[in-house]
Each structure stands twice: as C-alpha cells, then as structure tokens.
N, C-alpha and C positions, 0 to 999 in steps of 0.2 A: 608246586612255590617260585620253581627256578623262573616260570614262564609271567607268572606275574610281577617275580621283581623285573625281570627283562622289560615288559608294558610298562611297568614305572619308569626305568630309566631311559626308555623311548620319550614319555611324557614328560617326565621332568628336563631333558634336553632341550625338548621343544620349546619348553615354556621359556627357560634359559636363554633359548635362541631369538624369542619371540620379545622377551623382555629388553633384549640388548639393542633388537633393530627399532624395535621403540626409540630409546635413548637416541639412536644417531639421528635418528630421524627426528628430535624435539631439539637438536643440535648439541648437545652433551659429547664434550671430547671426546677420542679415540680413549685417552688413557684410563679413564674416568667411565668409558661406557665397559669396556673389560673388567676392572674393579670392581665396578659395585652393581652392575645389571649383568650380570652371571649369576643367579639367585642359587644355582647349584654346586656354586666353586665360590664363597664368600670369599674378599680379602684377608689374610692372615693376620697376627696380631701386631708385628713392625709395620704391615701395609696398612692398617686402618689409623695410623699418623701419618706416614708419606705421604697418600695421596690428597691430604687435606694443606700440604703446605705448599704456599703460595707460587714455587715451580708448576705443580700440577693443578691445585684449585679447585677441587671436586666440591667444595662447597657451594660454589656458585652455581653448580647444576644442581643440588638436594629436591628444587622442586618438580623438575622435570623428573628424574630420576625417582623419586618417592612416587607419583602418579604411574610410570611405565612397570617398575617392579609389582607393584598392587594388582593391577589391569580390575580394578573394579572393585576387589575383594576389602573387605575389611577383616584384617586378622588379630586386631586389637588384642581381644582376650585370651587367646592362643600366645599373643607374646608378652601379657601379662603374667599371666600362668608360669611360662616355661622363663621370666626373669632370673637372672644369676641372682641377682640382690634387688629386693623391693625398692627402695630407696633410687634405685638409678634407673629413671622410666620418663627422663627427659625428652628421649629420641622414640619411644614409642609411637608418637603421630606416625613416624615411619610407615609402622605395621596400618594403616589404613589409608597412605597416599598421600600426606602432610607433613612440609617439613617446619610443624609447630614445636617449637623449641628452640632453636638455631641459634635464637640471638644471643642466646646465655651460653656459648657455643663452649665454654670450658666443661661445661657441665653434660653438654650433649656429647660430647667426642669420647667424654667417659664413660656416659650411657655406652655407644656404640661399640667402646672398643671392651666394653664386657657382655654385651648381648646383643651384639651382630649376628653371632652364629645361629645361635636362638631364633633369633628374630627372622633370619631369613629363611632358616627350617619351616618354620611358621606361612610363609609366605606361602615360599614352592609348594605346600600340600593344598595349599587352600586353593591355588589352581587347578588342583582334578577333585575336591569335595566341597567348592563353595560357587555361587551365581554371580553375575554383573550385574551392574544394577538395572530396573528396569527401563524403558525405552521410550521415545518418543509421550513425553507426559503431555496430556491436550485441555481444554473443557471442553466438553459432551452438551453440555447447556449450561443454564445459568438463568439462575432471577436477582430480587433485591435481597434473599436470605439462604437460596441455597444454591450450591453449585454439583453438576455432577463430572467427575476425575475418570479418566483413562488414559492408561498406557497398552503398551506392548512388551513382551515376558522378555527376558536378559538375551543378549548376545550369544553368549558363552552359559551352556549347561540348565539350560530354562529346564530342564527335564528334573533339576533339583530343589526346584521353588517349593516349598510346603506350607510357606502364609505371603503375604506381603502387609508390610506395617505403614501406615500413613500418618506422617507427621508435619507438623505445618510451626508459623507464626501466630498468632491473634486468633488464633482455633481451641481458645485455655488451655494449649498447651497439650492436649490429647491426643493419643496414639491410637487411630483406627488399627485395627487388622480382619483381612481380607484375604481367603483363595481364589477372588474374581482378578479380572482385569479393569475392575471399575470400580466408584463407591461414589455415592450422594453425601453431600456434607452440608447439613441443615442449619437452622438455629443459628446464622450467622447476622454481623451486623450491617445494617445498609451503608452504604458511603463508605465502606473500609476497605484497604487494603491487606491481602494474607500473601502468606508463603505458603508452599504443600511441598514436599517431596518423600519418596516413597521407598524402601528397604525391600532385597527381597533375602528370606530367611532359609536354610535349608531345615532339614529335620530335625538337627541338632542347631538351635535357636543361637546359640554362637556363632554359629558358621554362615557371616551374612554379609552382603553384598555393602560399595559404600551408597551414599544417597545416589538417587538421580539426579539429573537437574532439577534444579527448582522451577516449580511454576509461580510465575507472578501472576496473580488476577484481583481483581476490583469487582465490587457487588453494587457498582454505579454505572450506569449505564449509559457511562462520556468515559471511558476508559481512554486514559492520555494514550496510547500507543501511535505507532511509524518512526517515521526517520527523524533521529535525535541529532545527530551528526552527516554532513557530508562535504564532499570534496571530491576536487580532480586533479590527477596528475596525468600531466602531459609528457610523452617520451618517444622518441622517435622507435621506427620498429626496428633499428639495428643494435638499440641500445643492449647491453651483454645479461643486466639487472636490473630489477624496482624495488624499492621499498616503500607501502605505503602503511599509515598511521592513521590511528583511531582513537578516540577518547570519550568514555562513557559514563555515567554518573552509577555505582555500585545501588544494590538494594538491598535490604536487611537479609543475611542467611545465604547469601549468594557467593557462589567459588570464586578466587579471584585468578580465573580462566576467563582469556577471550577465543571465542570461535569464531572463524574464518570463512566462508563459505562463498565461492563464485557462481554466477548466473550463470548455467548453461542450458538452451532454449528457456520455455517459463518454470524450468525451476533450479534452486540451489543446492549446490556440491560442495559438500566441506572440502576446504583447502587441504590435501595433506600429502606427501611424500620426501625425500630426501633434496628437493629443489627450492623445499618451502623452509624456511625456517621465522616462528613466531619469538615475538619478546614480550612480556605481559609484566605488568607491577602498577600498586596500586599508588594513590598519593600517602604521602604522610599522616595529611593531618586535613581538619578542615571537613567536607561533605567528601564522602572516602567516591572518587573518581579511577576506574580502571582504565591506563592506559597502551594499548598495545601499537608493533610494527609488524609487518608482514613483509619477509625481505625476499625474494623472487632470484633465482639466479638462473642464468644460460635461459633469459630471456625467449620466450618461441609467441609468435603472432597470433597462437591460440590463448597466452596470458591478457590480451589485452582484452578489456568490458568490466561489467560491474559487479563491486564483491561489496560484502556483505559482512559486518563484525556485529556480534553482539553478545554480549554478558552468557556465561553457560546458564542456562535455566531458564532463560527471558531472553525469547526471543519477539517476543514483540515489539521492543524497544531496541533500536539498530541505528548503525551509523552506513552509510553509502560510500565506496570511495569507487570514481570512475578511473578506470588506466586507459589513457587515449593514447591512438598511437597520432602524433601529432610532428610536424616538424618545422619549425620556426623561421628555416631559411626560404620556404618556399610559402605562394600567395605572398598580401601585398602586407606592408608593416602596420604595427598600430601608428592612429593618426597623429598619433604624440609621442616623443622619446621619453626615455623615465625618467621622472621627476630630479630633481636635484633636491640636495637636503634640506635646502633654505627653502625653497617650494612646498617639500611635504611638510618639516616639522612647524614651519610657521604657523600655519594654520591651526594649531592646536596649542600651542603656546600662548600662556594669557599675559605674565608678566615681564613686561620688554626688558628689567634687569638683565631676567634670566635667559633669555636667547641665544647668547652665544651663537653658534656657528644659524640658528634658528630665527636672529633678529630678524626683523622685517622691516619695511619702511622705507630702506636706501633705495636710490633708483641705480645708483651705482652698481657694475659687476664689480667683482673684487678677484684678487688672487687668493684660494682658500688658504689660512695660515693653521700649524697645529695647534698653536695657543688657543686659537678661536673655538677649537672643535666640541669640546665637554663644556654643560654646565657649570657655573661656577657651586664650588661647595655647597655653598646654603641653598641652594637651588636642584638639589638632587631628585627633587619630586617629580622633575619636568625630563629625567633621565629617560624614562619609560618611550615618551613621546620620539626621543631624538634614536630611542633604538629600534621600535620599530619601523621607522624611514629606512635608518639604515641593513636592515632584516630583509627588507620586503622582496629583495631581488636574489636573497640566497637563503628562503626557509625550506628546512629542511628537516622537518620532524619522526623521520621513520629512522633515521641514522642517528639522531640523538637518544631516541627509544632506546634505540636494539643497543645504545654504550651507557643504559639507565640514568643518566641523568635524572635527578629528583622530579615530582609533577611541578614542584613551585618551581621549577627554575626551567621549564622548556618554552617560558618567554624568550629566552637570548636565545634558542635554536628556531623559532617561530614566531612571526608578530599576530599571527593568531591567539596568540595563548598569553595570558595575561604575567605581568614582572613588576610589582610593587618595591618600591625603592630598598622598603626592608628586606625582601626577601631577594631581589637583584644583587646586594650586598653580601647576601649567605651564599650566591652561588658564585662569585669569584675562583673558587677553586675549580672551576668547571669548566675552566675559558678555554682549555688546553684541547679539551675533548669538543668542545662547539667550534672552535678556530678546523678542525680536523674535519668535522660536518659541513662547514661551508667549504672549505676547501673540495669537499667531494662533488658540489655543487659547481664550484669556479673551476674547475679540473677539466672538467668536460666542455667549455666553452671557450672562445675563442682570448687573445690577449688583446688588450686596448689596443687601440688605435697608433703606433706612433710613429714620432717625426710630422709632425702633421702643419704642413708650410702653406703657404696664402700669397698668393700674387695677385693685386688689383689691376684689371684692365678697363678702364671705364666706370659704369657699375657693374662688371662681372667680375669676381673670387673665384680665381681658377684652384683647385686645391689637389695637393698630390701627398701619398703618405706611405709608410711604407706597410707593406705585405705583413698581416697577421697568420700566425700559424693560425692550422685548422678555420679558416674562415671559409664559409663560402658565395656570402654577397654581405658587401657592405651598404647600409640605412643611411641614408643621408638627410637631416631633416633642417629647415633654412625659416628663417622667418625676419621681418621689418619691424621695428617700434611696437615688441612684441604684441604685435598681431598674429592670427592663426598661423600653423605651420604647415610648409610644404615640404613637400619631399619625394626623392627619388633612389633608384638601388641601382648599383652596379655591380659586376664580379672584376671591375678593374680597380688600379690605384691612385686614379683618377678621377674628378670631377668639374664642371662646370655650375655653376650657383649663379642668377642674377639677383640684383637686390637686395642686399642681405646684410643685417648686421650683427646677427646671431646666427652661429653652426652647430650643428651637432653632427658628428658619423659615430656610427655603430658597426663593431665588425660582429656576425652574425653565422652561427651555424645549426645545426639541426637540435641542439639543445638549448638553445637561446643567444644570450645576448653576452659580450664580453662589456667592461665597462667604457662609457662613452666618454668621448674627447670632443670636450667643448672649447668652442673660442669666440667671442663678441668683439664687436671693432666698436672701440671709444676713445676718445681725442684724439683721433686721426693714426691710433694703431690697434691690431689685433692682440689679444689678449688671452692667454690660453688657460683654460682649466680652472675658470672663477665657478662660484658656490651657487 
C-alpha cells in the first residue's frame, strides 16, 4: 500500500511540474504559475483572492492556465459531482480547459473560492486515469455525400481508451461511437460545410478527453482552401527579437487558439519553447476573426524563414508570414523617397473642402502648419485615409496584438487593417499603447537628419548636415520641376547635387530609414520640411 502511495506521489508531482512548465512557456507570470499551475498545491483561501488583485493580475492568464492544467482532459463531471455548492458553478469550465464565465467576475471568483480545491483534485486525478485527445484528424476519402475520417491515438494514456465518440455540426447533431481509429459518415448533403471532432473516453465514460482539433470539410469538390493571409517581415540578422502577426476568419465550433508552425525542410513543425510567446484573441463583433502575435526573443539565424498560422483544427486555411533577413542599409535605395502626406492622402480624398493637409492642386510648396493637419470636424470620414498615410512607415501589428488592442482598433496600428470613423472614435483610449508600438519601430531607426544647410554654387547645391545617431548610410534624392528622382548615397555628412529644386535626405540603418528631411527651392530661397 505504501508503494502505491509513493508511486501516486511521484505521478502527481510530475503532473504539477509539467503543468507549471506549460504555464511558463505560454507566458504566464512567475507568481501566477506558482499559484495556479501546481495542481498538487492549489492556493489557500486568502491567496485565491490576492492573486487576482491588479498588482498580481492572474485573471489575465486564465485562458493559458486552463489549457495547461487540464492537459487535454475534461474533468467536468468529477468537478460538478464534488462541488461544494451546486449553484456556485460558473467557474467549472476550468475543468475542461476553458475560461468560460470569467466575464461575470464576481460570481466566477466566488465559485473559485469555494470549489478550487476539489476542482484541482479532480483535474490532478485525470492526469493518471484519463486519455488526452485523439490526434492528427484527417480525411482519408470523400465523395459528394460521404466522408471517411481517420485519426491517431492520444499522445498520453492511449491504453486507457475504451471508445471514441465522433460529434459534429450539420450532421444531424448525432454522436457516433467506435473503437476504431476511423469512421465513415454517410448521407451527407452535397455542397455543404461540416465540422467534426472526436473525444476519447475511458471505461468510465465520464473520464474523457477534451475534444480533438475540429476538422472542417466540405462536400463540394471545389473546397476553398489554401493561403488566406500573407505578409513579410524584414529584419536584420543581428535583431534581438521579432514579432509576427496573423489574422484569420473563425469557423463554427472552432477553438479560440492559433497554432504557429515553422517550415523546416519540406515539413512544418509546431513553434514551442521559452523563446516563443503567442498572444491570441477574437474579434468582439461582426464576423469572428482570430488575431494572433508570435513574439520571438533571442532571435537566431535559424528563426528566419516561413511561418504558418492556422486556427486549431483547420489547417486547410492558413496564413503565411515570411521572416526575411534583410538590411535596409545595404544595396541600392528604392527609386523614390517616401511619399509626403500630401502625395499619399490627396489620391484618396474626393471632397476638396475636406482635404486639410491632403488638399491637392497647389503648385507651391508650403511649410507644414499644425492647424492644417487634421480634417475638419465635419469631414471625419476622411480620417482613415490620413491615418493610413501616417502609419505606412510605422506598421507594428504584432506589438498591438501583444497589448491586446481590440480587433476593431487594429487599424490604428497597421494601415492594412480597416478603421472606420465610428470604430476610430471608440479606439482613442488605446492611443498610448499605439504610440508605444510606433515607438518600438522608430527607436530602432536613425533620427531624422538635422541642421541641413544648402549653399548654392551656380547650378550646384552643396549640402551638409549633422551626423545622425545609429546611421549607416545617407540617401539623397533630388529632382527638378517634378521630374523623375535621381539619387546618390554616402556615408559622409556632405553631398553635392546638380541642377535640382527639390532635395530629400534620409538617414538609414539596417532597420530602415528615419524621417525624411525635405527642402525645395522656391522664390529664390530654400524652404524646409514642406508638405
């Protein structure tokens, strides 16, 4: 008897160690990992309240904690049976790896304070008597009305599986049972979307896994599968970290979990480990969109390459993010300098009285006046155009997702996201976080060239300026009478330009260019930083 007791102690200790390691790898703080990810020693009565105070803030990690502690097992029945009070059940979703109910925080915390000890006892027991979910859901064959689905045994305790139960959406809500690793579904409707998942049960049917990844398929022969999102992130080889972003539509019944994989050779391997942290959440309204950021620290040369992101259970539709090793300071510069605000936003603004800084049609260069920058109050519908132009050089969606800025506000962070006038007015409370993300981009680049002076010698303009910190090279663009740009590059702080009435000087390093310093010759004088 003593031997059995010792064995159980070892198993329980190992389970607590594994869950705590999982929590840390998923980005849960040290304090919250110690408090909530050690199944064998749940927090005491007082600690169950203090760990959720703002100074510790464990509530923000509940989605990650829930998935780690259950490790693919659903102990809901045990938790419900052993609950101290039947009506205090709003937190029992934790027993199946879900933070459901957390939006009603007072009731949720009351439930935890009463039931947490019995819940953790149930969850801990499940680690030794319950299988984890079936793996590698796949379609073996398909017709217009039938499909054969296969899967692999659970990763942990496959020997405990007594039966598999197959459930799905739009399949008459019927649950099929089988002892095999395959099942055929018949009498399906043609040209219809279906979602199927499998649960592994032990001989005691109440001891079951959480659902497998949801397998989405269509009985149409022209399935719309493949890349749904694609982007490239350019960073120098010596960068210390990287932040990748992805957003995909969610299907019915999908889990709010984004899977990140990296291409290694001809195969993809799941991204995992202490150097990687993912942040994932869904849009609040409208079509459900799952957004996710993958942050990589201590960047290594092997981290560059192709990454794939997909909603868990639907690997047929995915996003691709290419992390490319690139130095903006090497090689020839782009053929044209960055557009001015006027050049960018005047293309998309229709109503002349709304243009403000975007007003087009003037042939004179003007110094930029702060009062002329924003659209008039009755023209806020053009704000999106102006915002896209100001953001184009500072896009940083990964940072904004990491800060959990709502999906409808991500247009403040990245010009590739939509930002309507209505959503924009509701997003102003996040402007400090957005500025921090913009600063992340700008802090890696050089300061703008300052004290740019010009001396005319016949048709030659002799330029000199102060050295800008963190600069590897200067690009000088010049043209005359709105003709095509010509350019030259130098590592010095002086240059000679012939026959030009418009000059742009950029300080550049491996991460990109600083703000442009522009001068134009008008009315027999050089004016600076025109719009």
